[in-house]
N, C-alpha and C positions, 0 to 999 in steps of 0.2 A: 488463427495463428496455430502453428504446430511446432513442437520442439522435439528434437532427437538428442537426448543428453549424451549418448555414447560418443558422438563426434562433435558435440557442443555447437550444434546448429539450431538457430531459431528462424523459422520460415513463416513469413506472412503470406498466406494463400490469398486472402482477400479481406476487405474491411467493409463492415456494414454498421451504419449508425441508425438506431431506432429508439424512440422513447421507451422507457421501461418503468413507468410509474404504475400505481395501482389505484388511482383515484376514480376511474370511470371504466365503463365497459370498453370504450374505445382504446384506452390505455392497456387494459387487460388483453385485448386482441393484439396489440403491438407486442406485448410480451410473448404471446403464443407465436407470433411471426419470428421473433428472435430465436425461440426454441426450435422451431421448424428449420430455420436457416442453419442452426448448429447441427441438427440431425442430418440434414442433407450434406453438409460439409464433412462430417465424420464419415459418412458412408462413401462419399465420392472421392475425397482427397486424402483421407487418413487411413481408415481401416483397410482400404483396398490397395494401399501402397506398401510402405516399409514396415508397418507395425502389425504384427500378427497377434491380435488379442485386443481386449477392451482397454482403452486409455483412461487416464484420470482427467477429468474436466476441472480446470481451475477457474473459479468464478470470482472475479474482482468486483466487489460491490462498492458503490459510493457511500459516503458517510451518512446518508439519509436512510440507508437500508441495512447497514452492518456496523458493528464496532469490534475492532481488534485491538488488543492491548498487549504490548511486550513489557514485562516488568520483572524486577528482582524482588523476591519476597524473603525477608530476613527472619530466621528462627534461632532460638537458643536452646541447646540440649541441656537437660537436667543432669545427665551423667556424662560429662565431656571426656572422661578418661576411659569410658567403656567403648569397646570396638562396635562399630555399626554393623548390625546383622540385618537379615531380610525383613524382620518385623519392624526394626527401627527405621529402615529406609522407607518401607511402606507407610509408616506413620508420618515421617517427615514430608514425603511427597503429598500425602493426603492433606496435611495441615496447610501446605503452601497453596495447593490448587483451590481448596475451599476458601481460604482467606482471599485469594485473588478473585474467585468466583463471586463472592458476596459484594465486593467493591465493583466488579465488572457489571454485574446485573443492575446495580443501582445506576451506574453511569450510562449503561445502554438504554435504560428507561428515559434518562434525561436527553441523551443524544438523539435517539430515534423518535422521541416524543410519543411513546407508546406505553400502555399499561404492561405489567409484568406478564400477564397471560398471553400477550401477543408477541413476546420475545422468546426466541429459541437459542439455547446454548448449543453451538454448532461444532466447535472444535477446540482442542487444547493440545499443546506440545511443550515438553520440557527440554530446554536446550543445554543448560549448564548447571552444575552443582559446585559451589565454592565453599570450602571448609577452612575457616580461619585465614581467609585471604588467598587460598591456593585452589586453582581449578582442578577438580577431580573427575576423571572419566567414570570410574566405578567406585562409589563411596563405601562399598562393603569392606569391612575390616579396618576402616580408617577411624581415627579418633578426632575429637575436636569439639569446641563449644559453639561457635557461631557458624551457622549454615545459611548460605544464600542460594535460593532456587530461582534460576532465570527461566521464565516460561512465557507462553503466549496463550491467549484465550480469545475466541471469536463468538460474538452474539449476533444473530440476524433477525430480521423481521419475519416472523413465523409464516404468515400466509404467502408472502412473496417468495420465500425460499421453498415452501412446500410446492408451489406451482412449478418451479424450476426442476425440483427433484422428480415430481410426477411426470413431467414431460421428457426428461433426459436420462433418468436412472437406468432405463433399459438399454441405452446406447453406450454407456460408459461403465468402467469398473468402479469408480468412486467419484464423488463431487467434493472438491476441496474449496470451501468458502474462505474469503479473506477480505478485509477492508483495504481496497487498493491503495489509498493514500498512505495508510500506515505501513503497508508492505514496502512502498517506495521509500519511505522515511527510514525503515529498518535496514533496507538494502544499502542506502547511503551511509548508515551507521557502521556497516561492515568495512567501509573505506575510511571513514573518519571516526575511528573507534573512541578516541578520547575527547571528542568535541560535543558541546551542546550546540544544536543548530535548529533552524526552522526550515521546514519544507512547505512551499506554497504551490498549490495546484490551481492554475487559472482555468476556469470553465467559462461557458457562454455568459452566465448571468451572475456568477459569484466566484470568490477565491477562497478555497479551503486551506486552513493552516494546520500543520502538524508539528508537534514538538518532540525533540529527541534530547533526553538528559543522560549524560554519561556518568561514569563512576559507580560506586557501590549501590546507590539507589537508582540505577539505570531504568529509564522508562521511555517508551515510545507510544504516542497516542494522538488522536485528534484533539485539537485545541479549540478552534473557533473558525468562523468564516466572516467575510464582509462582502457587501454587495457591489463589487467591482468585477466586471467580466469582459471577455473578449468581444462580445456582441456590442455592448455599449461603447467600448473603446474604439472599435473600428468605425462605428457610426459617427462618433464625435471627431475622430481623426479625419475621416472622410469629409465631414462638414467643414473642418478647418481648411482643407485643401480644395473644397468645392468639387468633390468627386464622390462616387458611390462607395459604400463599404468594401465591395469586391475590388474596386480599383485601389482603394487605400491599402488593402492587403498586399497587392502587387507592389505598390510603392514601398511599403515597409520591407518587403523581401529584397527589393533592389538596394535599399538603404543598408540592410544587414550585410549584403554581399559586396557592398562598396561599388555599385554600378551606376553611381550618379556623380555629377560634377561637384567639386569642393564647395561652391557657393550654395547650391541646392542642399548639399549635405548639412551645412551649418544651419540653414533655415529649418530643415526637417528635425534636426537635433533639438532645436529649441522648442518646436511644436510637440515632439515626443516627450520631452521632459515635463512640459505643461500637462500633457494628457495622462501622465503616469503619477501625478502628485498623490492622488487618492490611494493608488496601489502602494506607493512607497510609505505613506503614512501608516497604512494597515500592517505592512511588513515590519516596519520599525517598532511598532507597538508590541507585536508578538515577540520580536527579538529581545526587547527590554524585559518582557515578562519571563523569558527563558534565560536571561543573562547570556545571550549568545552573540557572537561576533560574525556569524555566517548565516546567510539565507540562501537556500537553493530554490530557484524559481523555475517552475515547469510551465512555460508558455512557449510552445514550439515556434511560434512566429518570430521570437527573438533568439532562437538557437543559432549560434555562430556569430553573435554580436561580439565585437572586440571588447575586452574588459574595460570598464569605466567609460564606455562610449556614451551611455545614457544613465545607467544605474551606478550608484556608489560602489566602492570596492567590495563591501561586505556582501553584495548580491552576486551570486553565480548562477548563470542560466544553464539549465540542464542540457547536457549533450548525451543523448541516449546511446549512440554508437560507441562513444569513448568509455562510457560506464560498462557496457556489456563487454567491450574489449578488455577492460581491467580484470574481469572475471573469466577471461579466456573464451568467451562466446562470440560467435559470428552471426550477424543478422543478415538475412536475405529478404529484401523487400523492395518493391517498386514504388511504395508509398511512404509517407512520413510515419515514423515509428512512434507509437504511443508509449511513453516511459512507464506509466503506471501498469500497463499490460505486461510489459517486459519485466518490470520489477516483481510483480505478483508471481510470474512464472519462475523467476530465479529464486525467490523466497521459498517456493515449493521445492525447488531443486536442493536448497540448503537445509530442508527440514531434517531433524536428527534421526528420523526413521524409527523403526520398531526396536529400539534398545530397551534395556531394563527400566530406565527412568520413564520413557514414554509408555511402556507397557503398564507400569503401575498407575500412571496418571489416567490413562484411558480406561483402565479397569475400575478405578475409583469413580469415574464420571460416566460410566457406560450407560447407566439408566437415564441420563440426561441427553446423551448424544443422539443425533438423528438415526445412526445405524442401529440403535437398539429399538427403534419403533417399528 
């Protein structure tokens, strides 16, 4: 996928799906194939066309290989009537990112199931500073007691990330890592700013859950997963219809588009509700934990399904083109668009850039970031 932000176009050149685990030599070779595919794509379709220079490569990891957290860190100033100067701001940013780093490192070890030595702190960004409830662009010369720093941090599996960097760093200007599901959740939070919600990504063998909490203690992060996936769903759905999983996919597509008779429609509706009971149970549990009334479901096969046709009102199926249009972007693709890929790219577009806050954050953490190695 390529993006040209000047005219807000996102172009899917082609799509390749390959395993990218690191458990065996065969899986490592698959990873090398992915990197080779990217190198060829950059040379053939990107660098030789509209972009004169090295691009930034955005790598959206799954939740087994990376952890990204967006959160607000609250601090209290000892001298609230004193105007904030450069030294004060440096100290505040330092306190916030180190406080978040300590929590993030511990959670990364739990989520990635790795010891500390095998986890790499890969990126950090400061988005907003709020002083006594007011958002401040540049805190210098402001006064106040309560400061909230809204930031993100990303941790990755060290060896996995190192292989990607070694294979691709010569072809790109920079590599921007992010946990894809969290990026998608944060992007949805830009639309639903004041809402707590759950984002659920259905994959072949499991469904990953991400929580977004709004308000002063805003947080966006991976929550949990359960073993319900599209592969088992279509196998079971096909068995109910006495057809293959491939045919079951086509039947579901016709159902979603309303291309079947009313009698068959009612029969399939009952079968689909039965086959998604486990999915709904897992989604509802996450929703109750987050005190949320909304669940965003990313299962492309159900995209376009009329509201409340199968799922209860609280579940909204992700519509990627509608979301990208909300942000003023146009997608050009002949294939189905992956929402997490799109969301990761848009989150990169919305990064705060090299402002004074980010400059201070990256300077404080420079000895931990990959660029410093």
